[in-house]
C-alpha beads as a LAMMPS data file, in Angstrom:
LAMMPS data file: protein, C-alpha beads

144 atoms
143 bonds

1 atom types
1 bond types

-500.0 500.0 xlo xhi
-500.0 500.0 ylo yhi
-500.0 500.0 zlo zhi

Masses

1 110.0

Atoms # bond

1 1 1 0.000 0.000 0.000
2 1 1 1.290 3.477 -0.799
3 1 1 1.994 5.659 2.247
4 1 1 -0.285 8.702 1.914
5 1 1 0.355 10.109 5.398
6 1 1 2.331 13.071 4.041
7 1 1 -0.124 13.924 1.265
8 1 1 -2.411 16.926 1.497
9 1 1 -6.144 16.453 1.770
10 1 1 -7.961 17.694 -1.335
11 1 1 -11.311 17.289 -3.057
12 1 1 -11.005 14.459 -5.550
13 1 1 -13.460 13.461 -8.245
14 1 1 -13.298 10.808 -10.969
15 1 1 -15.534 9.623 -13.787
16 1 1 -15.155 6.235 -15.463
17 1 1 -17.085 4.820 -18.406
18 1 1 -18.006 1.294 -19.443
19 1 1 -19.681 0.489 -22.748
20 1 1 -21.875 -2.563 -23.240
21 1 1 -23.057 -3.790 -26.627
22 1 1 -26.378 -5.598 -26.539
23 1 1 -27.692 -7.546 -29.527
24 1 1 -30.815 -6.207 -31.295
25 1 1 -33.050 -8.852 -29.671
26 1 1 -32.173 -7.429 -26.239
27 1 1 -32.250 -3.781 -27.331
28 1 1 -35.764 -4.344 -28.671
29 1 1 -36.837 -4.805 -25.034
30 1 1 -35.774 -1.208 -24.228
31 1 1 -38.864 0.704 -23.068
32 1 1 -38.835 4.133 -21.401
33 1 1 -35.058 4.062 -20.951
34 1 1 -34.802 0.662 -19.260
35 1 1 -35.061 -3.053 -19.961
36 1 1 -37.349 -5.252 -17.874
37 1 1 -36.452 -8.925 -17.424
38 1 1 -37.695 -11.676 -15.137
39 1 1 -35.060 -10.449 -12.674
40 1 1 -36.474 -6.894 -12.784
41 1 1 -35.265 -3.506 -13.985
42 1 1 -31.874 -3.954 -15.672
43 1 1 -30.516 -0.423 -15.492
44 1 1 -31.832 0.334 -11.998
45 1 1 -30.280 -2.882 -10.688
46 1 1 -26.993 -2.043 -12.448
47 1 1 -26.941 1.398 -10.820
48 1 1 -27.397 -0.067 -7.348
49 1 1 -24.761 -2.770 -8.003
50 1 1 -22.257 -0.197 -9.285
51 1 1 -22.695 2.045 -6.258
52 1 1 -22.384 -0.902 -3.870
53 1 1 -19.234 -2.079 -5.665
54 1 1 -17.651 1.386 -5.594
55 1 1 -18.048 1.386 -1.824
56 1 1 -16.245 -1.999 -1.623
57 1 1 -13.279 -1.164 -3.881
58 1 1 -10.749 -1.327 -1.042
59 1 1 -11.953 -4.868 -0.258
60 1 1 -11.763 -6.004 -3.896
61 1 1 -8.438 -4.622 -5.126
62 1 1 -5.301 -5.534 -3.165
63 1 1 -3.322 -2.544 -1.855
64 1 1 -6.151 -0.117 -2.684
65 1 1 -6.912 2.207 0.235
66 1 1 -10.350 1.712 1.788
67 1 1 -12.234 4.970 1.318
68 1 1 -15.523 6.291 2.623
69 1 1 -17.102 7.698 -0.523
70 1 1 -18.821 11.042 -0.185
71 1 1 -20.709 10.607 -3.436
72 1 1 -21.220 8.056 -6.204
73 1 1 -23.536 8.566 -9.163
74 1 1 -24.125 6.235 -12.066
75 1 1 -25.798 7.302 -15.288
76 1 1 -26.822 4.807 -17.978
77 1 1 -27.807 5.894 -21.490
78 1 1 -28.037 4.512 -24.999
79 1 1 -25.833 6.393 -27.497
80 1 1 -26.349 6.928 -31.259
81 1 1 -24.541 3.655 -32.016
82 1 1 -27.081 1.796 -29.820
83 1 1 -24.413 1.043 -27.197
84 1 1 -25.159 1.163 -23.492
85 1 1 -22.953 3.870 -21.934
86 1 1 -22.394 3.685 -18.187
87 1 1 -20.786 6.678 -16.474
88 1 1 -19.781 6.365 -12.824
89 1 1 -18.695 9.524 -10.985
90 1 1 -17.230 9.316 -7.492
91 1 1 -15.965 12.012 -5.160
92 1 1 -14.290 12.413 -1.785
93 1 1 -12.190 14.865 0.196
94 1 1 -9.142 12.795 1.119
95 1 1 -5.403 12.155 0.747
96 1 1 -5.728 9.597 -2.032
97 1 1 -7.516 9.313 -5.345
98 1 1 -10.927 7.968 -6.165
99 1 1 -10.514 6.747 -9.754
100 1 1 -10.424 3.049 -8.835
101 1 1 -13.818 3.448 -7.161
102 1 1 -15.228 4.994 -10.347
103 1 1 -13.711 2.241 -12.504
104 1 1 -15.040 -0.517 -10.255
105 1 1 -18.505 1.072 -10.181
106 1 1 -18.705 1.319 -13.977
107 1 1 -17.325 -2.222 -14.413
108 1 1 -19.738 -3.866 -11.989
109 1 1 -22.678 -1.968 -13.476
110 1 1 -21.652 -3.377 -16.888
111 1 1 -21.341 -6.907 -15.486
112 1 1 -24.755 -6.544 -13.868
113 1 1 -26.290 -5.605 -17.216
114 1 1 -24.712 -8.752 -18.662
115 1 1 -26.085 -10.871 -15.825
116 1 1 -29.572 -9.383 -16.061
117 1 1 -29.742 -9.854 -19.862
118 1 1 -27.961 -13.182 -20.357
119 1 1 -31.267 -15.102 -20.341
120 1 1 -32.225 -13.080 -23.442
121 1 1 -28.882 -13.561 -25.233
122 1 1 -25.270 -14.442 -24.558
123 1 1 -24.157 -12.290 -27.494
124 1 1 -23.401 -9.393 -25.132
125 1 1 -20.038 -7.610 -25.210
126 1 1 -18.533 -5.400 -22.549
127 1 1 -16.578 -3.309 -25.000
128 1 1 -14.409 -1.165 -22.768
129 1 1 -13.936 0.460 -19.405
130 1 1 -11.825 3.573 -19.093
131 1 1 -11.158 6.585 -16.925
132 1 1 -12.729 9.666 -18.498
133 1 1 -11.463 12.284 -16.072
134 1 1 -10.139 12.897 -12.594
135 1 1 -9.455 16.000 -10.546
136 1 1 -7.596 16.538 -7.289
137 1 1 -4.275 15.210 -6.132
138 1 1 -1.022 15.688 -8.036
139 1 1 -2.390 15.655 -11.579
140 1 1 -5.735 16.221 -13.219
141 1 1 -6.686 14.118 -16.234
142 1 1 -9.327 14.521 -18.922
143 1 1 -9.727 12.159 -21.850
144 1 1 -10.043 13.983 -25.183

Bonds

1 1 1 2
2 1 2 3
3 1 3 4
4 1 4 5
5 1 5 6
6 1 6 7
7 1 7 8
8 1 8 9
9 1 9 10
10 1 10 11
11 1 11 12
12 1 12 13
13 1 13 14
14 1 14 15
15 1 15 16
16 1 16 17
17 1 17 18
18 1 18 19
19 1 19 20
20 1 20 21
21 1 21 22
22 1 22 23
23 1 23 24
24 1 24 25
25 1 25 26
26 1 26 27
27 1 27 28
28 1 28 29
29 1 29 30
30 1 30 31
31 1 31 32
32 1 32 33
33 1 33 34
34 1 34 35
35 1 35 36
36 1 36 37
37 1 37 38
38 1 38 39
39 1 39 40
40 1 40 41
41 1 41 42
42 1 42 43
43 1 43 44
44 1 44 45
45 1 45 46
46 1 46 47
47 1 47 48
48 1 48 49
49 1 49 50
50 1 50 51
51 1 51 52
52 1 52 53
53 1 53 54
54 1 54 55
55 1 55 56
56 1 56 57
57 1 57 58
58 1 58 59
59 1 59 60
60 1 60 61
61 1 61 62
62 1 62 63
63 1 63 64
64 1 64 65
65 1 65 66
66 1 66 67
67 1 67 68
68 1 68 69
69 1 69 70
70 1 70 71
71 1 71 72
72 1 72 73
73 1 73 74
74 1 74 75
75 1 75 76
76 1 76 77
77 1 77 78
78 1 78 79
79 1 79 80
80 1 80 81
81 1 81 82
82 1 82 83
83 1 83 84
84 1 84 85
85 1 85 86
86 1 86 87
87 1 87 88
88 1 88 89
89 1 89 90
90 1 90 91
91 1 91 92
92 1 92 93
93 1 93 94
94 1 94 95
95 1 95 96
96 1 96 97
97 1 97 98
98 1 98 99
99 1 99 100
100 1 100 101
101 1 101 102
102 1 102 103
103 1 103 104
104 1 104 105
105 1 105 106
106 1 106 107
107 1 107 108
108 1 108 109
109 1 109 110
110 1 110 111
111 1 111 112
112 1 112 113
113 1 113 114
114 1 114 115
115 1 115 116
116 1 116 117
117 1 117 118
118 1 118 119
119 1 119 120
120 1 120 121
121 1 121 122
122 1 122 123
123 1 123 124
124 1 124 125
125 1 125 126
126 1 126 127
127 1 127 128
128 1 128 129
129 1 129 130
130 1 130 131
131 1 131 132
132 1 132 133
133 1 133 134
134 1 134 135
135 1 135 136
136 1 136 137
137 1 137 138
138 1 138 139
139 1 139 140
140 1 140 141
141 1 141 142
142 1 142 143
143 1 143 144
């Protein structure tokens, strides 16, 4: 674990994105911005799972500091290419960064969408997960 005892406390915020590609048979089930399956609301369940996972990041990733999140928001939308775009934004005032929490939240939300939709099709692809931006700490970052 990295020693952060000498670091200054600052407000830190990070946004990560995961993209899920659903086949047309699953996308056809999209009604009013969500998909309903026998398990329930896909996107609402994915949001809850992503937030819960973000809060557990320190337990999941070795050497990652356990952090008490101050905020975690997950937004799920369908883009023009008919891909499911999951944005997870986390924030905290602390000595260490929050980007792993955002990445874990977006990743678990994507995996939850897979799990909720796999009865409809296994032709689901989690295309990518990436950090979009972070502020606070030594360096800020913003993906072009």
